[in-house]
SERO-4910 file (N, C-alpha, C, O; in steps of 0.05 Angstrom, whole numbers):
BEGIN
 pado doro    nc1    nc2    nc3   cac1   cac2   cac3    cc1    cc2    cc3    oc1    oc2    oc3
  Met    A     17    -24      0      0      0      0     18     25      0     36     28     16
  Ser    A     12     43    -18     28     67    -21     19     88     -1     -3     87     11
  Cys    A     36    108      3     31    130     22      5    144     13    -11    152     30
  Gln    A      2    148    -13    -21    162    -23    -47    147    -16    -67    159     -9
  Gly    A    -45    121    -18    -69    104    -12    -77    107     17   -101    109     24
  Ile    A    -57    108     35    -62    111     64    -74    138     69    -93    140     84
  Ala    A    -63    159     56    -73    186     60   -102    188     51   -118    201     64
  Thr    A   -108    175     29   -135    176     18   -154    162     38   -176    172     43
  Ser    A   -146    139     48   -162    124     66   -167    140     92   -189    141    103
  Phe    A   -145    153    101   -147    169    126   -166    193    121   -182    200    139
  Ala    A   -164    206     98   -180    229     92   -210    221     92   -227    237    100
  Lys    A   -216    197     83   -244    187     82   -254    183    111   -278    188    116
  Lys    A   -236    175    129   -244    170    157   -245    197    173   -260    199    192
  Ala    A   -228    216    164   -227    241    179   -231    265    160   -213    280    155
  Pro    A   -255    268    149   -261    289    130   -257    317    142   -256    337    127
  Asn    A   -256    319    168   -251    344    181   -225    357    174   -222    381    174
  Ile    A   -205    340    169   -178    351    162   -173    351    132   -151    357    123
  Asp    A   -195    344    118   -192    344     88   -187    372     78   -200    391     86
  His    A   -168    373     59   -160    399     48   -172    403     21   -159    411      2
  Asp    A   -198    397     18   -212    399     -7   -214    429    -16   -225    435    -37
***
């Protein structure tokens, strides 16, 4: 699993810190 994949998964779990 790549770093980007982990970041994406984390972003889905913590949308509060999402930098959309």
